[in-house]
C-alpha atoms as one frame of an Amber mdcrd trajectory, in Angstrom:
protein
  -0.036  -0.001  -0.009   1.470   3.430  -1.237   1.618   6.580   1.134  -1.848
   8.105   1.543  -0.316  11.637   1.724   2.760  12.792   0.823   5.662  13.921
   3.827   5.341  17.235   2.556   1.945  17.690   3.684   2.690  16.409   7.495
   2.444  18.200  10.330   3.299  17.065  13.653   2.586  19.423  16.472   1.719
  19.592  19.862  -0.413  22.055  22.224   1.828  23.499  24.871   0.221  25.752
  27.781  -0.060  26.658  31.323  -2.635  24.851  33.076  -5.906  26.306  32.210
  -4.790  28.206  29.498  -7.619  26.050  27.485  -5.773  23.778  25.654  -7.939
  20.333  25.768 -10.571  22.762  24.493  -8.717  23.816  21.560  -7.623  20.452
  20.889 -11.278  19.436  21.133 -12.236  22.491  18.883  -9.549  21.104  16.383
 -10.625  17.536  16.062 -14.383  19.184  15.673 -13.545  21.190  12.627 -11.211
  18.397  11.095 -13.930  16.274  11.449 -12.920  13.792  14.426 -15.385  14.528
  16.984 -18.901  14.548  16.563 -19.929  16.114  19.135 -17.832  18.828  21.502
 -16.386  17.575  24.300 -16.414  20.038  27.009 -13.617  19.999  29.643 -16.515
  21.663  32.411 -18.730  18.422  32.186 -15.863  16.006  32.351 -16.037  14.983
  28.467 -13.162  15.963  26.454 -12.116  13.273  24.016  -8.361  13.588  24.868
  -8.746  13.777  28.634  -9.468  10.055  28.343  -7.471   8.897  31.996 -10.513
   8.894  34.936  -8.741  11.388  36.822  -8.178  13.757  34.243 -11.729  13.853
  33.572 -12.420  14.405  37.105  -9.560  17.148  37.875  -9.751  18.759  34.665
  -6.351  18.604  33.803  -4.354  16.584  31.311  -2.147  14.461  32.505  -1.362
  11.858  29.780  -0.163  13.407  26.326  -2.549  11.645  23.833  -1.728  11.473
  19.849  -4.368  11.688  17.572  -4.274  11.799  13.486  -6.660  14.040  11.781
  -6.949  15.758   8.455  -7.159  19.490   7.037  -7.938  21.188   3.826  -5.546
  24.244   3.330  -6.476  27.748   1.635  -5.227  26.182  -1.349  -8.015  22.936
  -1.286  -5.138  20.593  -0.313  -5.958  17.721   2.571  -2.840  17.810   5.373
  -2.676  15.194   7.712  -2.154  16.436  11.527  -0.676  14.362  14.215  -1.574
  16.007  17.274  -0.024  15.433  20.832  -1.999  17.249  23.544   0.119  18.134
  26.356  -0.188  18.608  30.514   0.432  21.550  31.735   1.056  21.575  35.194
   4.238  21.831  36.669   4.641  18.153  37.907   4.037  16.427  34.486   7.206
  18.457  32.666   8.361  15.171  31.780   5.394  14.528  29.378   5.980  17.732
  27.789   9.715  17.264  27.356   8.935  13.712  25.818   6.509  15.336  23.234
   8.614  17.859  22.613  11.639  15.910  21.461   9.188  14.371  18.947   7.368
  17.044  17.157   8.354  19.245  14.549   6.217  21.919  15.923   4.049  23.559
  18.516   1.381  26.249  19.174   2.023  27.972  22.563  -1.446  28.792  24.135
  -1.474  31.975  26.495  -4.778  33.263  28.175  -5.902  36.469  27.439  -6.402
  37.307  30.470  -3.351  36.035  32.545  -0.702  36.778  29.521   2.606  34.352
  29.720   2.366  32.314  33.325   4.826  30.793  34.875   4.550  27.422  33.534
   4.029  29.237  29.965   7.608  29.907  30.682   8.762  26.238  32.017   7.267
  24.625  28.399   8.855  27.519  26.644  12.265  26.455  27.839  11.838  23.233
  27.548  10.664  23.906  23.789  13.761  26.356  22.976  16.051  23.223  24.461
  14.949  21.033  21.604  14.511  24.151  18.725  10.908  23.784  17.959   9.231
  26.119  16.102   6.171  28.032  17.710   3.403  29.661  16.782   1.388  31.842
  19.834  -2.710  31.394  19.989  -4.100  33.941  22.700  -6.843  32.224  23.975
  -9.885  33.131  25.960  -9.996  36.306  24.481 -14.298  36.640  25.526 -12.923
  36.368  29.247 -12.892  38.997  31.464  -9.949  41.169  31.771  -8.489  39.347
  28.136  -5.722  42.045  27.113  -4.127  40.931  23.806  -1.879  43.685  23.671
  -0.266  43.129  27.385  -0.189  39.423  26.724   2.209  40.516  23.322   4.458
  42.587  25.610   4.990  39.934  27.845   6.280  37.525  25.403   9.087  39.964
  25.145   9.734  40.864  28.892   9.237  37.482  30.075   9.833  35.116  27.332
  12.280  37.163  25.672  11.039  36.041  22.005   9.763  37.975  19.070   5.789
  37.601  18.585   4.504  38.956  14.854   1.145  39.564  15.329  -0.752  38.241
  12.392  -4.493  38.891  13.910  -5.598  41.768  15.999  -9.174  41.502  17.921
 -12.064  43.088  17.484 -13.450  43.735  20.558 -12.520  41.813  23.570 -14.270
  40.053  26.791 -17.839  39.587  25.982 -17.761  41.774  23.273 -15.065  39.953
  21.296 -16.801  39.223  17.559 -13.663  38.239  15.418 -10.121  39.063  14.232
  -8.685  41.533  11.579  -6.231  39.402   9.340  -3.020  41.532   9.072  -1.754
  39.600   5.599  -5.175  40.098   3.930  -6.107  43.369   5.307 -10.125  42.599
   6.146 -11.659  41.300   9.207 -13.431  37.775   9.986 -16.650  38.150  12.060
 -17.600  34.933  13.627 -21.827  34.159  13.472 -22.719  32.980  16.802 -25.257
  30.674  16.325 -23.219  28.161  13.459 -20.946  26.876  16.693 -17.977  28.837
  14.961 -18.089  26.990  11.506 -19.069  30.264   9.434 -17.915  33.701   9.542
 -17.940  36.681   7.450 -14.993  38.089   5.827 -16.173  42.256   6.153 -13.945
  45.380   6.043 -11.707  46.542   8.775 -14.036  48.528  11.283 -12.597  51.950
  11.542 -11.670  52.349  14.704  -9.097  49.692  14.247  -8.323  50.827  10.565
  -4.677  52.912  11.958  -3.899  50.645  14.378  -3.786  47.362  11.709  -1.743
  49.501   9.612   0.604  50.417  12.531   0.626  46.669  13.128   1.082  45.054
   9.528   3.948  47.942   9.004   5.632  46.195  12.007   4.672  42.551  10.658
   6.331  43.150   7.338   9.411  45.312   9.057  10.304  41.934  11.372   9.556
  39.377   8.483  12.012  40.836   5.629  14.848  40.798   7.976  14.996  36.628
   7.113  15.824  37.496   3.668  18.464  39.805   2.256  16.649  40.672  -1.327
  13.370  41.311   0.926  14.988  43.615   2.994  16.686  45.407   0.026  13.567
  45.730  -1.710  11.814  47.054   1.412  14.660  49.506   2.144  14.073  50.842
  -1.584  10.059  51.358  -0.762   9.006  48.202  -2.735   6.778  45.818  -0.435
   6.190  42.656  -0.706   3.071  40.573  -1.846   1.076  38.884   0.441   2.226
  35.429  -0.871   5.975  36.811  -0.079   5.146  38.014   3.562   3.555  34.176
   3.818   6.646  32.512   2.896   8.893  34.866   4.913   6.638  34.186   8.060
   7.007  30.451   7.283  11.009  30.740   7.139  11.298  32.742  10.269   8.965
  30.847  12.166  10.749  27.242  10.928  14.083  28.877  12.021  13.153  30.051
  15.426  13.831  33.958  14.593  10.156  34.927  15.453   6.530  33.217  16.105
   3.669  34.244  14.369   0.811  35.179  17.001  -3.296  34.659  16.767  -6.020
  35.161  18.740  -9.433  33.395  19.602 -11.639  31.859  21.927 -11.802  27.957
  21.780 -14.521  28.046  23.805 -16.786  30.094  21.934 -15.576  28.484  18.425
 -13.731  31.516  17.266 -10.555  31.940  15.728 -10.033  27.979  15.620 -10.087
  27.494  11.783  -7.439  30.354  10.745  -5.048  28.871  13.600  -5.403  25.457
  11.410  -4.869  27.222   8.271  -1.765  28.925   9.611  -0.533  25.279  10.844
  -0.436  24.326   7.174   1.452  27.739   6.232   3.308  28.227   8.594   4.638
  25.351  10.993   7.064  22.655   9.259   6.568  19.383   7.713   8.986  16.991
   8.576  10.891  18.040   5.489  11.585  21.377   6.645  13.749  20.362   9.889
  17.217  18.926  10.440  17.989  15.354   9.375  17.936  13.388  12.773  21.162
  12.922  14.674  22.078   9.121  15.850  25.504   7.346  16.485  26.170   3.865
  14.608  25.123   1.091  17.263  28.751  -0.295  15.946  30.950   2.161  15.166
  29.945   5.193  17.613  30.585   7.550  14.552  27.740  10.104  13.878  24.971
   9.663  11.216  21.944  11.144  10.362  18.453   9.697   9.201  16.620  11.845
   6.857  12.664  11.903   6.619  12.523   9.466   3.573  10.419   6.203   3.129
  13.705   4.735   0.987  16.052   5.396   4.278  16.628   2.346   6.811  13.544
   2.422   9.695  14.454   4.534  12.680  12.116   5.392  15.047  11.893   6.819
  18.760  10.051   5.360  21.507   8.604   8.349  23.587   5.685   6.987  25.522
   4.528   3.683  27.198   1.099   3.664  27.638  -1.277   0.774  29.444  -4.613
   0.599  27.194  -7.668  -1.229  29.325  -8.344  -3.553  26.015  -4.840  -3.856
  24.134  -2.674  -3.955  26.906   0.867  -2.089  26.768   1.080   0.232  23.709
   4.233   2.054  22.887   3.834   5.357  20.945   6.982   6.027  18.547   7.749
   8.818  16.209   9.271   7.392  12.972  12.096   9.497  11.471  12.737   7.144
   8.521  11.833   4.334   6.606   8.774   2.400   6.844   7.528   0.095   8.877
   4.725  -2.858   8.502   3.140  -4.739  10.858   4.737  -8.052  12.138   8.190
  -7.202  11.008  10.989  -7.526  13.450  12.931  -4.540  14.703  15.804  -3.953
  16.891  16.009  -2.107  19.890  19.383  -0.774  20.002  19.555   0.509  23.748
  18.696  -2.537  25.028  20.446  -4.838  22.277  16.851  -6.320  22.029  14.874
  -7.700  19.150  11.078  -7.042  19.267   8.433  -8.162  16.830   5.554  -5.375
  15.795   2.484  -7.343  16.795  -0.259  -4.661  16.153   0.032  -1.090  14.824
  -2.608   1.378  15.604  -3.181   4.834  14.479  -4.740   6.701  17.647  -7.551
   8.799  17.757  -7.435  10.058  21.855  -9.044   6.804  22.933 -10.570   5.139
  20.049  -8.030   3.457  17.353  -8.038   1.788  14.075  -5.314  -1.438  13.059
  -2.800  -0.111  10.219  -0.715  -2.471   8.189   2.173  -0.196   7.700   3.814
   3.555   8.604   5.860   5.801   7.132   8.169   8.162   7.934   6.773  11.340
   9.554   4.083   8.772  11.601   3.645   9.032  14.987   1.810   5.175  15.713
   1.018   2.847  18.442   3.016  -0.468  18.615   1.282  -3.108  20.875   3.096
  -6.236  21.815   6.746  -4.860  22.687   8.076  -6.270  25.491  11.110  -4.628
  26.507  11.248  -1.526  24.734  10.848   1.639  27.275  10.695   5.426  26.565
  13.637   7.062  25.002  14.731   4.041  23.530  15.537   3.553  19.458  13.885
   1.024  17.253  15.508   0.545  14.058  16.320  -1.768  11.041  18.203  -4.641
  12.262  20.497  -4.652   9.600  21.327  -0.973   9.884  21.349  -0.315  13.622
  21.312   3.176  15.063  21.256   4.680  18.422  19.076   8.410  17.948  19.960
  11.171  20.760  18.379   9.695  24.037  15.702  11.491  25.808  17.296  13.240
  28.988  14.703  13.154  32.057  14.844  14.989  35.383  15.483  13.432  38.462
  12.693  12.971  40.714  12.592  15.538  43.209  10.037  14.247  45.819  10.345
  10.621  47.546   7.770   8.971  50.188   7.646   5.456  51.978   4.331   3.507
  50.758   2.894   0.148  51.839   0.440  -2.196  50.861  -3.021  -2.093  53.574
  -3.035  -5.484  53.599  -0.313  -8.295  53.215  -2.427  -9.715  49.937  -1.966
  -6.802  48.310   1.932  -6.928  48.546   2.907  -8.709  45.288  -0.129  -6.824
  43.276   1.712  -3.326  44.501   5.144  -4.568  43.358   3.502  -5.212  39.983
   1.574  -2.422  39.581   4.278  -0.130  40.580   6.686  -1.583  38.101   4.226
  -0.892  35.370   3.474   2.586  36.347   7.339   2.880  36.274   7.762   1.695
  32.818   5.416   4.068  31.569   6.851   7.253  33.397  11.070   7.804  33.084
  10.263  10.242  36.162   8.769   7.800  38.500  11.157   5.668  40.562  10.391
   2.769  42.627  13.362   1.311  45.192  13.343  -0.830  48.092  15.353   0.920
  51.483  17.656  -1.504  52.323  17.845  -0.177  56.161  14.273   0.058  56.750
  13.012  -2.468  53.962  10.366   0.118  52.643   9.172   0.739  49.322  10.482
   4.220  48.291   8.579   6.075  45.528   9.958   9.114  43.685   8.534  11.584
  41.607   8.392  14.994  40.126   6.311  16.283  43.037   3.367  15.934  45.269
   0.473  15.914  42.674   2.348  13.218  40.543   2.457  10.860  43.424  -0.981
  11.419  44.061  -1.711  10.582  41.058   0.439   7.602  40.858  -1.264   6.299
  44.086  -4.627   7.198  42.818  -3.532   5.254  39.444  -2.567   2.188  41.505
  -5.707   2.166  43.405  -8.078   2.432  40.460  -6.086   0.510  37.858  -4.435
  -2.124  40.002  -7.487  -2.277  42.860  -4.310  -1.888  45.379  -4.838  -0.188
  48.287  -1.621   1.653  49.734  -0.729   3.737  52.960   1.659   6.564  52.095
   4.212   7.721  54.769   6.483  10.729  55.124   9.875  10.238  53.274  13.266
   9.736  55.252  17.050  10.873  54.181  19.528   8.312  53.949  22.228   9.204
  56.148  25.822   7.925  56.180  28.763   7.261  58.743  32.274   7.576  58.484
  35.264   7.642  60.699  37.896  10.761  60.888  41.280   9.604  62.408  43.429
   7.032  62.598  43.318   4.410  65.416  44.844   0.663  65.801  42.742  -2.030
  67.714  43.965  -5.373  69.028  41.142  -7.817  69.503  41.359 -11.696  70.938
  38.403 -14.012  70.047  38.428 -16.896  72.448  35.619 -19.409  73.015  36.446
 -23.288  75.099  33.286 -24.949  75.593  34.402 -28.648  75.621  35.746 -29.963
  72.575  37.255 -27.986  69.613  37.384 -24.266  70.941  37.434 -20.845  68.727
  40.686 -18.608  68.637  41.722 -15.894  66.739  43.616 -12.709  67.518  43.794
  -9.703  65.177  45.527  -6.295  65.027  44.157  -3.641  62.644  44.829  -0.342
  61.604  41.303   1.538  60.927  41.489   5.220  58.846  39.850   7.233  56.561
  40.225   5.768  52.979  41.963   8.525  51.258  41.063   7.370  47.475  36.946
   7.928  48.094  33.606   6.250  49.888  34.690   2.741  49.243  36.082   0.167
  51.701  39.414  -0.775  51.046  41.419  -3.881  53.105  45.246  -4.299  53.000
  47.522  -7.001  55.193  50.503  -6.235  56.045  51.361  -9.646  57.366  54.709
 -11.615  57.463  56.003 -14.387  58.617  52.933 -16.554  58.924  51.626 -14.464
  61.950  47.724 -15.334  60.116  47.836 -18.038  57.583  46.889 -16.840  54.332
  43.600 -18.856  54.175  42.156 -17.057  57.196  42.763 -13.638  55.881  39.214
 -13.416  53.671  37.967 -13.997  56.927  39.122 -11.167  58.835  38.064  -8.739
  55.745  34.813 -10.673  55.427  33.909  -9.496  58.994  34.804  -6.179  58.665
  32.538  -6.064  55.743  29.567  -7.569  57.516  29.619  -5.056  59.769  30.046
  -2.065  57.794  26.209  -1.954  57.278  25.417  -0.533  60.415  27.612   2.276
  61.769  28.180   3.165  65.735  26.151   6.344  65.751  22.785   5.666  64.942
  23.357   2.148  62.448  23.675   3.993  59.006  26.080   2.317  56.591  29.563
   3.483  56.816  31.728   5.197  54.363  34.898   5.655  53.385  36.808   3.284
  55.413  40.673   1.548  55.253  41.611  -1.518  57.179  44.930  -2.801  57.665
  45.819  -6.016  59.027  49.204  -5.558  60.489  49.506  -8.379  63.113  47.656
 -11.509  64.761  47.797 -15.012  66.046  46.063 -18.491  65.383  46.078 -21.970
  66.936  46.557 -24.985  65.126  43.424 -26.818  65.910  41.059 -24.079  67.678
  41.630 -21.207  64.527  39.007 -21.114  61.465  37.856 -18.643  58.739  34.887
 -17.936  61.328  36.801 -17.591  64.143  38.615 -14.657  62.446  35.693 -13.334
  60.826  34.046 -12.949  64.300  37.213 -11.617  66.010  37.306  -8.787  62.936
  34.029  -7.813  63.444  34.421  -7.429  67.118  37.229  -5.320  66.427  35.842
  -3.112  64.308  32.988  -2.454  66.317  35.525  -1.513  69.292  37.570   0.388
  67.085  34.787   2.625  65.363  33.908   4.433  68.561  37.373   5.470  69.156
  38.389   6.584  65.456  36.134   9.882  65.348  32.840   8.750  63.838  30.989
  11.028  62.144  27.619  11.170  60.603  27.333  12.379  56.798  24.037  13.430
  55.027  23.353  13.836  51.252  23.955  16.619  49.383  21.739  17.825  46.626
  22.887  20.167  43.926  20.075  22.198  43.329  19.767  24.766  40.468  16.911
  27.182  40.653  15.969  29.686  37.444  13.832  32.143  38.738  12.983  35.984
  37.252  15.438  38.410  38.599  12.682  40.023  40.925  12.844  37.309  43.451
  16.638  36.499  43.580  16.868  37.848  47.082  14.552  35.450  48.414  15.738
  32.566  46.938  18.882  33.212  47.938  17.942  34.054  51.372  15.653  30.974
  51.959  18.443  28.631  50.543  20.950  30.152  53.106  18.476  29.127  56.167
  18.293  25.917  54.343  21.862  25.272  55.371  22.538  25.484  51.686  25.901
  26.782  50.466  25.521  29.023  47.071  27.952  27.783  44.339  27.074  30.990
  42.190  24.699  32.240  39.870  24.467  33.242  35.982  22.031  34.998  33.292
  20.026  32.815  31.254  18.096  34.208  28.834  15.991  36.511  31.026  16.245
  34.475  33.827  18.734  33.844  36.785  19.927  30.650  37.234  21.143  30.231
  40.659  23.330  27.221  41.871  23.720  25.722  45.410  24.262  22.203  47.505
  21.473  21.809  50.205  21.162  18.956  52.526  18.234  16.813  51.237  16.926
  16.880  54.999  16.036  20.402  54.410  14.758  20.417  50.746  11.174  18.346
  51.511   8.342  20.964  50.599  10.678  22.962  48.436   8.374  23.338  45.735
   5.543  24.539  47.324   7.784  26.950  49.100   9.349  28.416  46.116   6.102
  28.641  43.981   4.463  30.625  46.871   8.005  32.890  47.251   8.083  33.173
  43.384   4.337  33.537  42.602   5.238  29.760  40.924   7.375  31.689  38.346
  10.512  29.872  39.318  11.612  26.198  38.627  13.765  23.877  40.166  15.748
  20.718  39.940  18.024  18.529  42.164  20.046  15.632  42.154  22.589  13.919
  44.640  26.310  15.505  44.435  27.738  14.037  47.625  27.850  13.302  51.383
  29.202  15.892  53.813  29.375  16.176  57.435  26.378  16.637  59.568  26.800
  19.783  61.811  27.086  18.441  65.495  24.280  20.123  66.901  22.113  18.440
  63.953  24.106  14.896  64.523  23.218  15.143  67.858  19.406  15.361  66.829
  19.590  12.530  64.557  21.559  10.213  66.651  18.631  10.789  69.438  16.254
   9.808  66.845  17.441   6.999  65.061  19.558   5.231  68.125  16.314   4.291
  69.543  15.176   2.636  66.459  18.503   0.228  66.034
């Protein structure tokens, strides 16, 4: 079967925005006008097509990015194929946004006309900058009280440091919003209220807007001619570009991410959506307009490129795993090059495992159709893959390639979780592993010391929803506890200890004497053991017992029972008995010897120090630094990034719980942070005393 739509007629794009900017509503309208939805799903009544997970419908926020394919006839009468990915706007779900941006060619950034550029808009905008994604801007909710289009234009410059090219002006605002002025055609589009926005009239620009329209058209032309030397020269010589030339210049500048065309409307009232769809066709890139994807050769590690071409070898990136109630595990993948047929075997180059494509589905929000083959530029859902996880490359086994891996932020919050009943223990383990396979920003581990199951994620809402999903999808009830810090212990000075283990109780006794020197290991956190025995004071076969004995007690330090780091032990002397000595006797002797010595070798408590990066607007720098200092943080430096300031610091993990809430309130939600483990550092004595008192009772 041949390709139905040419690759230049594809548009792979996402819709990104702050929570509540109307993203799902806008997607719903797009699906309605492109003929995929027969009834418009309103978020208000919990029926939006894209928000198909139960929690999303209850909370009215989008959590998983649903991929959907639909079609639109452009101004030229030609049908185009749209692959749309709806992304969440809540800060705890930025991982979903990162994933979708990685596989998109373009995006529509949605603003709330009342609020303008909001904190999460800044976050997703920065993520899109990272992947160099061409963007258009849609100023939504123009019918809302307090809607101000011109303030939003200004905020794009001041808050995002970006250039918006205004393509439309609003006619009226708030409840009087009637339509838009098209600054290229220089006419007005006024929607007929009774037709659900499907029909509008093209009329002359209202008199009170004529002057403003001329001014903004002039600004538009001034900005777009900069992308082409000839057009710039003509413009300076008084020759104006015609409308088609303006469109081609806007397209060029948008794809090169020089500027962002800006439109306005109200998706909820069905005004402005169709011109936005025409703009997707005209200004967002097809897979041919973006640079070829780079990868490395699986065997030689040389850099190679894969072009958007069906005749090239198959290469695709898995960007999302989802559990579907009917099909089981679904792997969403973007095909960058080549074509894929149902039933073929592909190589997962990250895992070095072959996978068979059992079923291939074209997704529309939560309905699906089986397809036999897919081509470069397609976004498909594959059923039956066993090994593949998010970020893996799937490709032609004869031409293996590893595409750039996606980077996922480390989880910033962790909590202990336990099943409410013994019977749920196994089900909980299975559920957590399934959820972790779907979501790389969610981690599960067992705390070796406490035996608790610890789950870690991107924020409290993130973990709430995962625990909620565990209850709904896997029927597992769980108790969620407060998190604990994994402290460590070490020694700070050299100490020599001589210990003799003797046991006589009739028959064969036990005897072993060891003389050991304990000191901090200068080479790092590992345990280091050396033997300097000469003249056979301890026979060779007993020496491994000495090492094993010490290693067995390193897991519980003398202060509060935490594992010990950075210890070096040297065996310098000892004694044995021909009959009563054994490996076990030397193990017992060295164990007791270390326990005695650890108390005298300056035992010290260590705590995990996190490398914290806070990205904040300049207005809040003083507050952020003051707050980090109050958490025993050490500021490492600060730098400018765009119009934001990046503060780097080392802060004890114990003082970072609930930080996300503090930071949000301190910066009105405009600052973000990330943290990763950096090193262990000595705990100040006053804090150490508290920790010892708390934990020594639990030993």
